N, C-alpha and C positions, 0 to 999 in steps of 0.2 A: 410532454414527455420527450422533448428534444434532447438528443445526445444520451437517451436511455435513463435519465433521472426520473425516479418515481417517488413521490412524497408519500410516506407511510406514517400512520398514527397508531399509537398504543394508548387506549383510553381506559381509565378506571373511574366508572361512575360510582357515586356514593349511594348505594342501593339500600333498600329495606328488605330484610329477609322475609320471603313469602308474599311480599306485596307486589304482585306482577303489574298492577296498573301504575303504581308509582314508578316502578323500575322502568317500564316502557316509556313513560314520560321523560324521565331523566336521561335515558339512553337516546331518545330523539333529540333532546336539547344538546347533548354532547355531540351527536351527529352533525347538528347545525354548526357547531363550533369548528369541527374538523373540516366540514365543507368550506367554511370561510377561509381556513388556512390552506386550502388547496390540496388536502389529502386525497389520494386516489385508492389507497389500501387502508382500511380502517378496521382495527381489531379490538374487540371487547373481551372481557374475561369469561372464563368458564362458568356456565350455568348462571350468568348474570341476570337473566330475566326473572328467575325465581330466587336466586341466591344459592350459593354452594352449600351452605350449612343448614339446609331444610331438614335433614335427617329423615325420619319416617314420614314426614309430610309429603315426601316424594311419592308415597304410596296412595296419596289422596287423589282421586280422579278429578276433583274440582281444581286442584292446583295445576294439574297437567292441562286441563281444558283452558284455564285462564292464561297459562303460559303460551299456549298456541295462539290464542286471541292477541296476546301482547306481541307475539312475533309478527302476526299479520299487520298490526298497527305500525311496527317498526319497518316492516317491508314497504308499507305504503309511504313511509317517510323517506324512503330511498327513491321514490318515483321521480324521474326527471333529474336525478342527481347523478353526477359523473364519478362514481366510486364503487369499489368492491368492498362490501361490509361483511364482517364475520361476528356473530353474536351467539352466546351459549344458552342452551335450554335443555330440559329433559324432554325426550320424545319417546312415545310408546309405539311399538311396531310388533305385530304378530304376537302379542301377549308378553312381550319383553320391554323393559324400560332401558333407554340408552341415554348416556350423557353425550350430547351432540353439539356440533357447531353448525349453525345455519348460515349459509353463504348467500348474501342478498345483493341484488344489483338492479337498479332502475325499476323498482316496484315488484320484482320477481324473486322467488326463492330458487336459486340456481341449483342448490344441492344441500344435502344433510350429511355431515361427516361425523360418525360416531367415534367416541374415544376407544382406542384399540387396547389400552392397558389399564386395567381397573385395580387400583391399590387397595389392599385390605390388610394393612400392617400399621403398627404404631398408632398414630391418631386418625388414620384413614380407615373408613368402613364402607367404601363405595360398593363393594361386592354384595352388601346387604340389599342394595337397591338397583344397581345397574349391571347390565350384561356387557360382555366385551363386544366391541364393534366387529362387524363382518368385513372380511377382505373382499369378497365378491360383491360387486356393486349390484344392488337390487332396486326395484321400483317402490316408491312410497307414494300412495295415491291420496290426494286431498281434493274433495269436491270434483272428482274426475280429472284432476291435474296430476300428471306423472312427474315426480321429483326423484332424481337419482339419490340413492342412499348407500353409503359404504365408505370405508376408510381409504380406499384406493381411488379417490376422486381428485382430479386436477382441474384447475380453472385457468384456461388459456386465453390471453387477450389477442383478438384477431388483428388488431391494428397497431400493436406495440410489439415488435419482434423480440422474442425471448422472454416476455413477461408471462410466466406461468406460476400460479400460486397453489401451494399445498397446505393442508391443515394438520396440526398436531394439537392434542389437548393435554396440558399439564404433564401428567405422569409419563406420557408418550416420550417426552424428552429425557426422562431420568432413567429409562430402562436400557438394557444392554444393546438391544436392537431396535432403535426408534423407527417408527414408520416414516419419519422424514428422510431416512437414508434412501428408501425406495422411491419416495417422491422426487428427491433430487436426481437420482440416477435416471429417472424417467423424464427429466426436463424441468422440474420445478426450480425456479430461480429465487423465489421468495417463499419462505415458510412462515406461517402464522401460527402462534401458539396461544390458545385461549386457556388461561391458567387460573387456578385458585390455590396457589402455594402459600401456606401460612408462614409466619415468621418464627424464627428461633435463632439463638445465638450462632453466628457464623454462617447462617443459611444464605443470606443475601450475597456474600462473596462466592459461595459455591454455585449459586444460581447464575450469577454473572459469568462464572467460569464455564458452566455448561453451555450457555447461550453463545459465548464467544467461540468455544470449541466446536459446537455444531456448525456455526457459520463458516469456520475455517475448514473443517473436515469435508463439508459438503459444498464449499465454494458457493455460498448463497447469501441472500439477505435473510435475517431472522427477526421477526417482530413478535415480541413477547408481552402480552397484556395480562396483568395480574389483578386479582380481586383485592379490593381495598378495605378500609376500616368499617364500611357498612356491613361487611360479612362477619365481623368479630362477634363471637358469642361463646358462652360456656368456657371451654379450655383453649379455644383457638383465637389467635390474633392475626389479622391480615394487614399487610402494609402497602399494597399497590405498587410493588417494585417493578416498574416497566422498563423494558430494555429493547433497543434496536441495534443489531450488529450486522456487519457485512464482511465476509471473507476474513474472519478472525479479529476484526477491529470493532470495538464498541463505538458506535456512532453517537449514541445518546442514551442516558439512563435517568430515571427519576430516583430521588432519595426515598427509601421506604417511609411510609406514612405521610408523604407530601401530597398524595391524592391528585397528582397532576397528569395531564395528557402530554405525551412526548411526540415529537415529530422528527423525521429524518428523511433525507433524500437518498434512497438506495439506487446505486448505479448498476442497472441491469446489463448495460454494455460491458462494463468492467467484469462482471461475473461471467458473462459469456466468453470474454477474452481469456480469463483464467482457466475456464473449462477447456477451451481449445488447446491450451498449453498442456493440460493434464491428460486429456483424451480418454477418461475413464467413465464418462457419463453416457447414458443411453444404452446400458448393457442389458437391462431386463427386457423380457418380451412385453411389448406394448399391450398385448391382449389382456394382461392382468389389470390394466388401468382403464378408467373411463375419463375422457377429457371433455369438459364442459366449456363451450366457447362463451366469451363475453367481449364487449368492446368499450373503449374509453375515448373521449374526445381527444383529438390530437392537438395538444397545446404545449407551450413551453412551461416547464416547471420553474417557479420562482424558488431559487436555491436558498435554503437555510444553511446548507452544508458549507463548511469552510475548508480551505486547502492550505496546508503549510507551505510557505514559499521555499522552504528547504526540506524537501521530502526525504533526503538522505540523512538528515541531521535531527535527532530527537530534540524536542523543544525543552523538555524537563532536564535540568542540569545533572541530577543524580543519574537518570537513565543515560544521558549523553556520556557521562564519565565512564559508566560501566560498558557502554558500547565502544568507546575509544579503547579501553583496555582490552576488550575482546578482539577488536580489529588489529591492534598492534601485535597481539599474540598470534593471530592467524597469519599475518605477514611474516613474523619472525619464525614461526614453526615451519611455514612453507619453505623459507630460505634455509632453515636448519637442515631439513631433509635433503635439499639439493647439495649442501656442503658434505653431509654424511655420505651421500651416494657416490659423489665423484672424488671424495678424499681431499678436497681443497682445504687449505688452512689460511688463505688470504683472500681478501675482498678488495676490489678496486672500483671506485665510483668517482664521478665528477662532482665537485662541490662548488656551487655557484653563489651561495648566500641567499638563494631563493627558497620558496616553500617546499617544492618537490624534492630537491636534493637534500634539504634539511631532514625531511621525513625519512627519506631513504637511508640517510646516515644513522638516524635514531633507531630505525628498525634493524640495521646491520649491527649496531652496537648491542642491541638486545639479543640478537642471534648469537653473536660471539660470546656473550655472557652465558647463554644457555648451553653452548658447546664447551664452555670452559676454556676458550681460546683467548690469548692475549689480544687486547684491543689494538695493539701496535700493528697487528696483522691486517688492520683495516687501512688501506691506503686511499686517502681522500686527496684527489688531485684538483688543484685550482689552476685553471688555464685562462689567464687574462688575455683579452684581445681588444679589438677596436672599441667595443661597447661597454667594457667592464668599468664600473664605478668604484670609488674608494669604499663606499658604504657596504656594498655586497662583498667586495674582496675582503674587507676587514671582518665582516660577519662570518664568512666562510672559514677564515683562518682561526678566529677565536673559537668558533663552534668545534672545529676539528681538534684543536689543542685541549679544550676543556673536556671533551669526551675521551681523551686519551688515545685518539687514533693518530696515525702517521700522516703528516701533511707533506705533499709534494707539490711543487709549483713548476708548471711548464708553460712558459710564455709562448703562445702560438702565433704572434703577430708576424714574425719573420717567415715562418713556414707557410702561412696563408698568403703572405705577400708574394713569396716565390711561386706558390701555386697559381696565383693570379697571372703572373708572368708566363708560366708554362702554358696556361690555357688561353692566354691572350685576352684577359679581362681587365678593364680599366678599374683601378682601385678606387677611383672617385665616383664610380657608378654604383650607388647603394641599392642594388636590386636584389632579387631572390638568390642570384648566384653569389653575390657578396655575403649574404646572410648564411646560406646553407653551406658554403665552403668552410665557414668557421665551425658549424655544428659537426660536419663530417670529419674535420681535422681533429676535433676534440674526441670523437668516438674512436678514431684511429689511434690516438695517443692512449686512450684507456685500454683498448684491446691489446696493444703492444706491451703496455706495462703489465697487464694481466698475464701475457705470455712469459714475460721476463720473471714474474713472481710466481708462476704456476697458480694464478689466482682466478677469481670469478668476477666478471664485470657486472655490477648491480645496476639495473635500469632504474631511472628516476621518474619517467613520464607517468602522468596520472590518467585516469579513465576519461576525464572531460577533454583533455588534449587529444587523446586518441579518438574520441567520438567525433571531434571536429577536424581531425587530421592535422592538428597544430603540432606537427613533429616533422623533422627533416628525415625523409626516407633514407635509410641506411646511415643516419646520423644519430641523434638522440632517440630515434625510433628503435634502434637496435641495442641489444644487451645480451647477457647470458642468463639473466633472470630478472624480470621486472616486478619489483616488490610493490609498486604503486599502481599497477595496471588495473586493479579492481576498485580503486578509491577515487571518487569524484572530487573535483577541486574544492567544493564547499566543505566536504568532509576532511580533506587534507588540512584545511585551516584549523578545524576543531581538534584534530589529532595533535598538531603542533602546539596548539593552545593548551591542550591537556598535559602534554609533556612539560610545558612551561610552568603550569600550575603545580605539578607534582615534582618538579626538579629539586634535587637535594642541594644544589649549589646556586647561589644567587647569580654568579657570572653566567651560568648556563641559562637560567631563567631570563635574564636580561637580554641575552643575545637572541633567544627564541622570540621574545616579544618584539624585538626590533625587526627580525625577519618577517614576522606577521604584519608589521607596519610598513614594510617595503612594497611598492607597487609590483604586481606580477609583470615580469618582462623577460624576454630571452636575451636581452642585452647584446644585440648583434649590430646595432647602429651606434655611432659615436655619441657620447654624452653631450648635452647642451649645458654649458657652464657647470660641469661636474655632476649634473643630475641625469637620471635615467630619461632617455629620449624616446624610448619605444615601450609603450604600455599595451600589453596584450589585449586587455578588455576594450581599449579604444579601437582595436583593429577587428576583433572577431565578436565582440559583444560581451556583456556581463556574464560571468560564469554562473551566477546564481540563476539567471534565466535559462542558460543552456542546460544546466543540471536539472532544472525543473522540466524543461522540454524532454530531455533524455528519459527521465523517470516515467513520465506519463505516456511517452511514445512506446518505450520498450517494455516497461513493467506492466503498464495498464492497457496497452494496445489502443490508445486513443488516436483518433484521426486528428489532423491539424486543426479543424474547426473546434473540436472539443478541447484540445490542448490550449488553444487561444482563449476559449471561454473560461476555463478554470484558472488560467494565468491572469486574466483580467481581474478575477476575484481575489486571487492570492496576492497580487502585486498592486492592488488599488492603493493609490497614494504614494507609490514608489516609482512606478513606470507608467507612462500614459500608453494608450492603446496603440498609437503610431510606433512608439519605441518597441513595444512587445512584438508587434507584427513585423517590423523590420528585422529583428534578430531571429524571429521564428523562421522567416524565409532563409536567412543565412544558415540557421541550424540544419534545415532539411537539405539545402543545397550541399553543404559541406559534408553532412553525414553520409549521403549517398555517394558523392564523388570520391570521398577519401577511404572507402571501404578497402581498397586494395592494400592500404597500409596495415589495416587491422587483420587482413587475411594471412599475414605472415608475421604476426607478433611472436616474440619470445614467450616462454612460459612465465606465468605469474599467478599468485594466489587469488582465487575467487573470494571476495570479501562479503558481498551482500546479495540481494535478490536480483540485482541488475548486473549483468556482465556483458562484455563485448569480445570475449575470447573466441576465436574461430574454432576452437576445440570444445567450447562449452555452450554458452547461452545464445550466441549470435552466429548461426550458420548462414551467413548472407553472401550472395554472389558479389564478386568484386565489381561487376559491371551492370548492376541493377539500375533501372531508370527511375528517376524521382518525379517524373512528369505529373502523375495523378496527385501526389502529395503537394507539389508546388502549385499545381492548378488550383487546388482547394485553398491554399494560402492566398493566392492572387484574388480569388473570389471574396475572401474576407475583407480585402482592401477596397 
């Protein structure tokens, strides 16, 4: 369970209705399969020992006796096995019959959780046989052994921090106030649902929606095990639609009628990180719950789970296009509000022919169209200097003219050269002073033109650059509104590509594709044989790695060792371990050292779930020490 990953299984055995001996045998066989796959949380369907569709056979004492014998056989099969197992059966207590989940581990029955909500509508007649489960946990005695019995039972793993399991049974999920809400508020990080939900047209989609919504609302893992075709009888058909979700995302699902066991690695550490951000859990008095301890062997989970190398970018093209349109609107409407508030009618931005300034110009054009302003009021300033190449210069000019904005050119070579003389800097010394003097001169030009035009300087820097501090303080770091500040570099690419794909004019599309094909560079060093001499990713590392690190550090709260582990899996075959580790160290070092730049960022729209604004998502001290993070990175090497 290293790094908090717990492998869960949702199992649908093909049972025979009322044949408890056969069902126990098939359940034990399925248990062996799940053990072999390394599952630590194994969930079977509702009433699977007898079958859900027994009807009035539930009133037969023999069936109940045989069901309990079958449970003891299944419990025996868990002896010496390292897993928490949940299986459904009818249980008689104090003259009442309950639809219950038995929780088993290492040969023992840890607890019995009765179904809290009993449906008696449409095709369901459970009220004819079963009583509602009791909130107050009571004792259930079997051969002198005391077993806790009640719906408010939680099962807490003593040697895996944060692993607490709660049970729901089918209808419990579908009601207005599911018991899982209380379970989660009291610390349950994984909810298991033992279900016998029959199939009907459209029901599988709704079921999936419920499971995803529950895991999102309660910030938990949700394991839903459904009854399969062996249950089908008379008017009801069961499809074994199994689902495992985490924090609103469906990790894995089975197709209805496939009859398959599904497995997923639930990340308990991430769940705890999300809950720390929210701060709403642990609100109910603990006295209403009984916590049953158990333990699991401490071992590393073999991960089935995959990790997208670009977590900010949807993999599906249709979803990605919708996301791009949404983001462009967020950027444009944020800028629109600023223009309306201050009464400005002109925008000023530096246009370099690179990705970031291209996106900023596209957003500004969209804003002016929303405001009904003439695009000529957008003053795109190209400021060639020592490192400017013909390719980026031509793209900047073509892009501006094609979009109908006003192009101004201010060659800053002479001004920067004079500045070098004033401060006593050798123009042939290509150091940070040489580079940053150009960036600050460009910002001064933009600010002064904005004053001249009574306009607004639009910042172009993106979130990835700001995370790494790859911006000149009081140079490109500064603006009057930074439209790209919430957009990571990997997403900037796809936004520009989306604009190219949807461009009405071929000339515009062609220039956007060429911008995308141009190496990322600040162009502050002289070209070599007319080509870009300074490539950002050669200096600070691949942006796709840094965006990946940023997402899993800030959004998921992963420590460096866990970030490294999931990066190894995500980038297998693309980057070797040495490369990932090298740039991971660079990421943490720069992220901490450069916070002072982010502490005084201009306003800019929040776009996604990760933000670095000092007024929003990242209230980080400028002088925080990175030692413990860097020490862990060093240990990985």
